[in-house]
GUDREN-887212 format. One record per residue: residue in one letter; x, y, z of N, C-alpha, C in turn. Coordinates in steps of 0.1 Angstrom, whole numbers, plus 5000, padded with zeros to 4 digits. Layout:
BEGIN
aXYZXYZXYZ...
end
This chain:
BEGIN
x500949885000500050005000500950125000x500550224990501450334989501250435001x502350495004502350585015501750725011x500850775019500150905016501051015019x501051115008501951225008501451325018x502151375027501751475037502251615033x501351715035501651855032502451915044x503551985039504452045050505052165044x505452255053506052375049507352355041x508052245044509252215037508952195022x507852125019507452105005507252234998x506552325005506252454998507552534996x508452535005509652595003510452534992x510252404990511052334979510552374966x509152394964508552414951507852554950x508252654958507652784958507752854944x508752824937508952894924507752874915x507352744915506252704905504852764910x504852804922503552874927503553024924x504753084926504853234925504753274910x505353194901505353234887503953244881x503053154883501653174877500953294883x501053314896500453424903500953554898x502253564896502853694891502453714877x502453604869502053624855500653674854x499653624862498253664861498153804865x498853844876498753984880499254084870x500354044863500954124853499954144841x499354034837498354034826497154134830x496654124842495554204847495954354846x497054384852497554524852497754584838x498354494829498654544816497354564808x496354474810495054494803494354624807x494354654820493654784825494354904819x495754894819496455014814496255034800x496254924792495954944778494555004775x493554954783492255014781492155164784x492855204795492855344799493555424788x494755374784495455454774494655464761x493955354757493155354745492055454746x491355464757490255564759490755704758x491955724765492555864764492955894750x493455804743493855824729492655864720x491655784722490455814714489855944717x489855984730489256114734490156224728x491456214729492356314724492156324709x492056204702491956204688490656274683x489556244690488256304687488356464689x488956504700489156644702489956714691x491056654688491956704677491256714664x490456604661489756604648488656714647x487956734659486956834659487556974658x488656994665489357124664489857144650x490457044644490957054630489757094620x488657024622487457054614486957194615x486957244628486557384630487457484624x488757454625489757544619489657544604x489457424598489257414584487957494579x486957484588485657554585485857704585x486557754595486857894596487757944584x488657854580489557894569488757894556x487757804554486957794542485857904541x485457944554484358044554484858184551x484358244540484858374537484058484544x482958444551482058544557482258544572x483458504577483658504591483658654596x483358684608483158824613484458904613x484758944601485859054600485159184598x485959284595485359424593484459424581x484859354571484059364558482659294560x482659184568481459114570480559194579x481059254589480259334599479659454591x480459514582479859624574478759574565x478959454559477859404550476659374558x476759314570475559294578474859424582x475659524585475059654589474359714577x474959694565474259754553472959684550x472959544551471759474549470659504559x471059524571470059564582469459694579x470359794575469859924571468859914559x469259834549468459824538467059764541x467059664550465859594555464959704562x465559784571464859884578464159984568x464960024558464460114547463260054540x463259924538462159854531460959844540x461159814553460059814563459459954564x460260054565459760194566458960234553x459460194542458760224529457360154529x457360024533456059954533455160014544x455660054555454960114566454360244561x455160324555454660454550453560434539x453760334531452660314520451360264526x451460174536450260124542449560234551x450360304558449760414566449060524558x449760554547449160654538447860604531x447860484527446660424521445560424531x445760384543444760374553444260514557x445160614558444760744561443860804550x444260784537443560834526442160774525x441960654529440760584528439860604541x440360664551439660694563439860844567x439060924561439261074564438261114575x438661224581437761294590436561344582x435361324587434161364579434061514577x433761554565433561694562432561764570x431561684575430461744582430861804596x432061774600432561824613432761974611x433162024599433362164597434762194593x434962304585436262334580437262374590x436762454600437762494611438262374619x437362284622437862164629438862084620x438562064607439461984598440762054597x440762194596442062264595442862244607x442262234619443062214631443562074632x442661974630442961834633444061784623x444061844611445061794601446461844604x446561934613447961984617448461904629x447561824636447961764648448361614646x449161574656449461424656448361364665x448261234663447261154671447561174686x446461204693446561214708446861354712x447061454703447361594707446161654713x446361764720445361844725444561914714x443161924716442261984706441562094713x441462204706440862324712439362304717x438962384726437562364731436562384720x436762484712435862514701435662394691x436762324688436762214679436162094686x436362074699435761964706434161984707x433762104708432262134708431762094694x432462134683431962094670431861944668x432861874673432861724672431761664680x431461724691430361674699429061684692x428761794686427561814678427561724666x428661704660428761624647428461474650x429061424661428961274663427561234667x426861324674425461284678424561274666x424861344655424061334643424661224634x425961194635426561094626426260944630x426160914643425960774647424760714641x423560784641422360724634422660704619x423460774613423760754599424460624597x425260574606425860444605424860334604x423760354611422660254611421960254597x421860374592421260384578422160334568x423460334571424460294561424260154555x423760064564423459924560421959904558x421260014558419760014556419159924566x419359964579418759894590417259884589x416659774592415159764591414559844602x413459914598412759994607411260004604x410560054613409060064611408660204607x407760204597407260334593405760344594x405160454596403760474598403260584587x402160564582401560644572400860764578x401260884574400661004579399261014572x398161014580396861014575396461144568x397161254571396861384565397561404552x398861364551399661384539399761264531x399561144537399761014529401160974528x402061054534403461024534403860914545x404860834541405360744551406460804559x406360794572407260864582407860764591x409160794595409860704604409060704617x408960584623408260574636409160574648x408960654657409760664669409760524676x410960454677410960324683410660324698x410660444704410360444718408860484721x408060504710406660544711405860424717x404760454723403860354728403360254717x403060314706402560224695403660124690x404860174689405960094684406259974694x406160014707406459914717405259814719x404159834713402959744714403359604709x403359514718403759374715402859304706x401659364704400659294695401159294680x402059384677402559374663404059374661x404759434671406259434670406859314678x406159264688406659144694407859174704x408659264701409859284710410159434710x411359464715411759604717412459664705x413059774707413659864697414459784687x414059794674414859744663414759594661x414159514670414059374667412759344660x412859334647411759324638411659184632x410459124632410258994626410059004611x410858924604410758924589409358884584x408658804591407358764586406158804595x406458914603405358954612404259024604x403058984607401859054600401459174608x401459284601401159414607399659434607x399059504616397659534616397259634605x396059624601395459704591394559814597x394159914589393260014593391859964593x390860054597389460014598388959964585x389460014574388959974560389959884554x390859824562391759724556392959794550x393159924551394259994545395559964553x396659974546397959964552398460094558x398760094571399260224576400560194584x401060074585402360044591403059954581x404359974580405159884571406659884577x407259774573408759764576409459804563x410559874565411459904553412859874558x413759864548415159834551415459694548x416759664549417359534545417859444557x418559504566419259434576418659454590x418259344597417859354610419059374619x419059474628420159504637419559544650x419259454659418559484671419159584680x420459574682421159664692422459724686x422359824678423559874672424659914681x425759844680426859864689427559994686x427260054675427860184672427560294682x426460274689425960364700426960364712x427760264713428660254724429960344722x430060404710431260484707431260604717x430060664720429960774729429060744741x428060654738426960634748426360774751x426160854741425460984742426261074752x427361124747428161214756427261324760x427261344773426461454779427361564784x428561564780429561674784430561694773x431361794774432361814764433361704765x433661634754434661524754436061584755x436861504761438361534762438961504748x440061564745440761544732440961394730x441461324740441861184738440561104735x439461134740438161064737437861084722x438061204717437761234703438661154694x439961144697440861074688440460924687x440160864699439860724699438360694694x437460794696436160774691436160774676x436960864670437060864655437660734650x438660684657439260554653438160444653x437360444663436260344664435260364652x434960494649434060514638434560464625x435860474622436460424610436360274610x436660204621436560064622435160014620x434160074627432760034625432360064610x432760174604432360204590432960094581x434160044584434759944576433959814577x433559774589432759654591431459664584x430759774586429459794579429559804564x430759844559430859844544430959704539x431459614547431459474543430059424540x429159454550427759414549427059484538x427359614537426659694526427059644512x428359624510428859584497428359444493x428359354503427959224500426459214496x425659294503424159304500423959374487x424759474484424659544471424959444459x425859354461426259264451425159174447x424259144456423159054453421859134451x421959264451420759344449419659324459x420059324472419159294483418159404484x416859364486415759464489415159434503x415559334509414959304522415759174528x415459134540416159024546415858894538x414758884530414458764523415458734512x416058834506417058804496418458874498x418658914511419958974514420958864517x422258904514423358814518423558814533x423558934538423658944553422258994558x421558914565420258934568420059004582x420958974591420859024605422159034611x422359144619423559164627423159124641x423759014646423558974660424459044669x425759064665426759124673427859184664x428259304668429259374660430259434670x431259364674432059404685433459444680x434059544686435459584683436159624696x437459624695438259674707437959604720x437659684730437459634743436259534743x435259554735434059464735434459334729x435459324721435859204714437059134719x437859204727439159144731439059014739x438159004748438058884756437458764747x436558804738436058694729437158644720x437958724715439058684706440058604715x440358644727441258574736440758434739x439458424741438858294744438958204732x438758254721438858174708440258134705x441258224708442658194705443158084715x442558074727443057984737442457844734x441457834726440857704723441657624714x441557494715442157394706441057344697x440957394685439957364675439957214673x438757144674438657004670438856914682x439056964694439156874706437856824711x436756884706435456844711434956924723x435757034726435357124737434957254731x433757294733433257424728433557534738x433357654734433557764743432757764755x431457714754430657714765431157614775x431857504771432457404780433657474788x434457544780435657604786435257714796x434257794793433957904800432857884811x432257764810431257734820429957804819x429657854806428357924804427657864792x426357874792425557804782425257894771x424357844762423957914750422858014754x423058144752422058244756421558324744x421358244733420958314721422058374713x423258364718424558394711425558304717x426658274710427658184716428258254728x428558184738428958244751430258334750x431158294741432358374740432058504733x431058514724430758634718430158734728x429558674738428958764748429858814759x431058744759431958784770432458924769x432758964756433259104755432359204760x431059174759430059274764429959284779x430459174785430459174800431759244805x432759264797433959324801433759474804x432959534797432859684798431859734788x431559864789430559914780431159984768x432459964765433060024753433660164756x434160224746434960344748434060454753x432760464750431960574754431460574768x431760474776431260474789431760604797x430960644806431360764814432660734821x433560824818434960804823435160894835x435360824846435560894859437060934859x437461024851438861064850438961214849x439861274856440061414856441061464846x441961374842443061424833442961344820x443661394810443761324797444361184798x445461184807446161054809445260954815x444460984825443560894831442460844821x441960934813440960894803441660804793x442860834788443560744779443760604784x444160604797444360474803443060384804x441960454807440660384807440360324793x440560414783440160374769441060264764x442360274766443260174760443260044767x442760034779442859904786442059804778x442759694774442159584766441559624753x441959734748441459784735442159714723x443459684725444159614715444659484720x445159404711445659264714447159254709x447859154714449159124710449159024698x450358974695450458884683449758754686x449458724698448758594701447258614704x446758734701445358764703444958784718x445958814726445658834741445558984743x444559024751444359174754445559234760x445759354757446859434762446359534773x446959544784446659644794447059784789x446559884795446960024791448360044792x448959984803450460004806451359914797x450859814791451659724783452359794771x453559754769454259804757453759744745x453359824735452859764722453859674716x453459564711454359464705454859514691x454159604685454459654671454659804671x455659854665455859994663454960044652x454759964642454060014630452560024632x451959944641450459954642449959904655x448759934658448059874670447059774664x446859664670446059554665444759554673x443659594666442359594672441559474669x441059394679440259274676438859314671x438259224663436859244659436159104660x434859104663434058984664432759014658x432258944648431058964642430158834643x428958854646427958744646426858784637x426658714626425658754616424758634612x423658664607422858564600422858594586x423358494578423658524564423158414555x423058444542422858334532424158254531x424058134534425358054535426058044521x425358074510425958074497426858194495x426758294504427458424502428558434512x428958334519430058344529431358384522x431658324511432958364504433058504500x431858564495431858704492432058794504x431458754515431658824528433158834532x433858724531435258714535436058794525x435758794512436558874503436359024506x435159064509434959204512435559244525x435759144535436559174547437959214543x438559144534439959174530440059304522x438959344515439059464506438459584512x438059584524437359704530438459814533x437959934537438860044540439860024550x439559934560440559894570440559744569x441459684561441359534558441359454571x440459354571440359264583441059134580x441959104589442658974589441758874596x441158784588440158694594440958574600x440758544612441358434619440558304619x439258324623438358204624436958244618x436358154612434958164609434258044614x433258064622432457954628431057954622x430757834617429457814610428557744620x427357794621426357734630426957714645x427457824651427957814664426857784674x427257744686426357714697426357574702x426857484694426957344698428257324707x428357204712429557174721430657104714x430457054702431556984695431857044682x432957124681433257184668434057084659x434057104647434957034638435457124627x436557084620437057174610436457144597x435757244592435057234579436057214568x437257264570438357254560438657104557x438457024567438756874565437756814555x436556874554435556824545435556894531x435957024532435857104520437257104512x438257054519439557054512440257184512x439957274521440557404521440157484534x440757594536440557674548440157814544x440157904553439758044552441058134553x441058244547442158334548442558364562x443758334566444158374579443958284590x443158174588442958084599442057964595x441357904605440557794603439057824600x438457734594436957744593436357634602x435557674611435057584621433557584620x432957464619431457454618431057374630x430057424637429557354649428057314646x427757194646426457144644425757124657x424457154657423757134670422457214670x422257284681420957364682421257504685x420357594682420457734686419157774691x419157874699417857924705417057984693x415857954692415058004681413758054686x413558184685412258244688412258384683x411158454683411158594680411558624666x412158734663412458774650413458684643x413158624632414158544625414658424632x414058394644414458264650415558274660x416058394664417158394673416658464686x416358384696415858434709416158344720x415258324729415558234740414358154745x413458124735412258044739412457894739x412957844728413157704726414257674717x414757544718415857504710415257424698x415757444686415357364675416657324668x416557204661417757154654418157254643x419457264641419957354631421057284623x420957274610421957204602422357304591x423457274584423757344572422657324562x422157434557420957424548419657424556x419757444569418557434577417857574576x416957594585416157714584416257794597x416157934595416158024607414858104605x413758034607412458104606412258174593x411858294594411458374581412658414573x413858394578415058424570415358334558x414658214558414758134547415658004549x415557914540416257784542417757794540x418257894534419657914532420357994543x419558044553420058134563420758044574x421958094578422758024589423358134597x423658114610424458204618425958174616x426758284615428158264614428858364624x430058324628430858424636432158444629x432658564628433858594622434758664633x435958604635436958654645438158704637x438658814641439858864634440358984641x441259064633441759184638442059284627x442159404630442459514621443759584626x444759594617445959664620445759814617x445759894628445560044627446960104627x447460154616448760194614449060334621x450160334628450660464634451360544624x451560674628452360754619453860704619x454460714607455760654605456760714615x457560634622458560674631459760594629x460560634619461760564615462760544626x462960654634463960654645463560544655x462260534658461860434668462060294663x461860274650462060134644463560104645x464360194642465860164642466260134656x465660204666466060184680465660044685x464559994679464059864684464659744676x465459774665466059674657467359624663x467459494665468759444671469959474661x471059514667472159554660473159444660
end
């Protein structure tokens, strides 16, 4: 039987070389491998840095437009040329708008002679302010006649002539034949006859306009207006005249003789400036096509007009509200607050810096009952009026909770923005079917009472750029150098 080998320290001492050599060799391989990896990583990093630096240097060498004195001069020259082009366009647009929107001759020669020497916002003499006060009280009713607003006439039994009927008279307010208050006339209302069946009452005019917003320009000034009130009142008159010209021209194109054959049959709402700013802001904030209507976002229902169109009317009474201000500056602050909007359609406070040197951007919101076949002509006239309207949105049949993009079905959009159609119900009662008595289904091609089977409500949202006097120095100061 073989003898078992025993482990002893003497044996280790005898063969230690063969133990140490493998251990040392393994340690050397481990250290060498780590060092090689570290050196390789450092090499690749340095290589990448050097290659990138070389590429940048080669790019600078190849670029002939690097910022030397010649390049800086060329950039300055191009900037100056661009400013000159902007100023030229600004001067052209401002001149065109000024020539198409003149101070009315009816104010008087002495007023015109003074006002034409002044810059916007300058002080106006007491005598001229008195002349303007007398003028505007007579001019505002003319704006209502401009679109041939529908009105009631009574036959004079002595002369046989038809005379305008006072809308505040007891007879006019008699619900037995007018049904509602001032100006709200039913297109198919049967008027009473005389004892012998003769006609002694009649409706004349083309466009139903229940509550002319033009009256808010002054709200019947009962005192001498401040100079700043006159400047901004005239600005509003120009804007209202432009909007009304759209309606007038469109109706003239179809030879309208009454709401039955008019392109624009009824003005539900005609808002500008402060009255329109919150409506435009609400519409700008919406995401069209998400299934959420304005009434959902705002928490208000349909009250005979879409809720966002009514918001502007809640904000304030317009420029002509009694201004509790002692100075021109206080009056101007009141008037300018939320009168204009920025590039995103958000209202600007009176203290906010205007985002544009060239113009102030005034929001507009229109709610009309129209012949749906004439919507394209209405939009064309918006672009061609004396103060061109940049249309952002057109809503067809507003009032429902789920909007959709009509452009997806028609294969196109509207100048400046989306076309949105909202199918659902509208309040229908009283004149032409727009009131608060009951809800009836409303579809494209549907009916709005006596206005006919082609009548639909639409809303137009947009803005008008009101150009300031050219100020080249201010533009240069604001241009980055």
